[in-house]
N, C-alpha and C positions, 0 to 999 in steps of 0.2 A: 724652434730655434732655427735661424737661418745664417749658416756660416758666410763670411765677406768674400772668400776665395771664388766664388762661382764656378762657371765652367769654361774650360778652354776654348780658344777659337775653332769653329768648325765642329763642335761636338754638342750633342743633344740627349735629353732624356725625355723618356715617356712613362709616366707613372699613372696606375689606378690603384686607389686607396679606398678604405671602408673605415669607418668611424662609428662608435656607439659612445653616448654620452647621456649620463644620467644627471639631471638636476631639478627633476619635477617631482619625485615620488611615483611616477606611474612607470609604463614601460620606456626603456631607453629611447632616445632619438637617434634614428639611425642616418648616416650621411656617405653617399657615396660621391668620390670625385675622380675627376680625370684632369691630369696636368701635364703640360709641355713646356721645356725650357731649352733654350739653345743660346751657345756662347757665339759672340760675334768678333769681329776684329775691335782692336783699340780698347778693349775691356769692356766693351757694351754685352749686354745679354737681353734676351727676349724671354718671356713667360707668358703662358695663359692658362686659365682653368675654369672649370665649370661644376656644379655639384648638384646633386639629387638628394632631397631629404624628405625623411618619414617622420612625421611629428605626432607625439600622444600625448594625450592629456585626458584622464579619465576615460570615457567611452569614446572620446573623439579622437580619430586618426586621419591624417592628411598626408598626402604625397603632393611633392611639388619642386619645382626646381629654385635654384639660389642664384646669386649673382652670376655673370659671366665676368671674370677678372683677366685684364690685361696689362701687363707690366714691363718695366724697362728697368734694368741695372747696370751700373758703371762704377768700374773699380778707378777710383780716383787716386789711390796710393796702393801700389804693390808691395808690401812689406817682404824683407828678406830675414832670416834668422828669427830674432824675437822681435821685430820691428811689426807694427801693426800693419794689417791690409785695411783699408777703407774702400767700403762701397755704398754709394747712394742708390737710392730706389725711389721709384713711384708707381704707383698703381691706379689703373682706371677702373670702376666697379659699375657694370651696367646691369641695369633691373630687367633681368629677362626672364623671370619666373615668379611663380605668387609667392615663393618664400624669400624674396629679396628682402634685405632688411633696409633699404635705401631707395629711394625714387633715383637718387644719382649721388656718387661720391667718387673723390679720389683722395689718395694718401700718399705721404712724403715722409723719407726717413732715413735711417742709415743702419750699416751693418759694421762693426769691427772684430777683427780676428786677429788673434796672435799666434804663432806655431812654436812649440819647443819640443823637439824631438818628437815622440810619439803625442803629446798632448797639443790639444788646441784650446784656446781660451776665447769666449766669444760674448758679444754685446750687441743688441738689437733695439731700436726704436722706431716707431711711427706715429704719426697723427693723421687723422682722416677729416677732410671737410666735406659738406655735402648733406642734403636734406634725408632724414629719416624717413622711412615707410610709416604710413598709417596703419599699416595692418596690425592685427590684434594678435596674431600669432607668435610666441615668443622666442623662435629660434633666431639667432644672430650669427650671420656669417662674416661681419664686416664690425671691426672694432674701432671706437673713436679714437683711442690711444693704446698702445701695447708697448711693453718694454719686456725684455728677457735678458738674462745673463746667466752663463754656465761654462762647462767644460766637457770636452769630448776626448777620448783617448782611442787610439787606432791599435786594436789589439789582433789584426790581422795584416800582413805584409801586402794582400792583395785588395786592402780599402775597407775592412769591416771596422766600424765605429760604434763605441758606446758614449750617450750623451746623457749629461745631468744638466737641468735647468731650472732656474726659478722664473716663472712668468706672472706678470700681472698685466690685466686688460680691463678696459671701460667698453661693454658691448655698445652697438648703437641703438638696439632697441632698449627700452627701459628695464633692465636687468641690473642686478648687483655687480659692482666690480669683481672681477675674478683673478683670484691669487691662487697659484697652483705651482707644485713641484712636478716636473715631467722627466721620465726615464724612456730612452728610446735606444734602439740598435737598427743599424745599417749592416746588412751582411750579404756579400758578394756568392751569387748561388751557382753561375757557371758564366762562361764567356758572354759578356755584355748584361746579363741578367742579375738583379739585385732585389733583396728581400727588405722588407722594414716593417718594425714592429715598436709599440710604445704604450706607456700607461701614464695617466696625470690623476694626481690626488689633491685634494683642496688644503689650502694653508688657513683658510678661514670658513666658518659655517656659512656664510652666502655663497652663492655661485654654485659650481659644478658639485656633484658628488663624487664621481669619478669619469674617466674618460679612457677608453681603448681603442688603440688604434693599429692598423695593418695595411701593407701595401706590397705590391708587386711593380716593379719597373724594367725597362731596358735603356740602356745607354749605348749611344752609337755615334 
């Protein structure tokens, strides 16, 4: 889930994340990602990410890169008190690896966030247009549509957050729609350093069995 508040002007984040996903009954799929985001003037923000994936199916194992993602964010409405913040978003997905789920794709959507004391309330939505990749490997890093709604609680004055979200998505590759409950924590470690961890469990039999995520980032 993505809060609409974004980054302040001239601030940046660099994150390395890892993820294990089980949805096949074989060894979990492992994903390593590098993500960069920067806040710009006028409510704009830039982001970029790239992923490396290890896919398992029976005796078959493959390593490969997925899409490189380039994105733009813009806060159209900056809410105060309990009024919502509205952020519009667009992303371009470049097929830069053998695990890419699309030949080309671009997505558009919006994020809404409200803040009440230590609580945050969030809604996300996006839709992706583009050609799917004909590859037979079932890893999908791009969703045709994705919706999420949930709440966050700031339990540390220094910025630690606990987030609960319901997420629904239709992968670009021919896979079942995925509906899940996700719990995540963001914990400041020292000046500039942030740790993240999270788990996801399915809300229906089709789709994922479970997901475990973790990450380490630096904010400057």
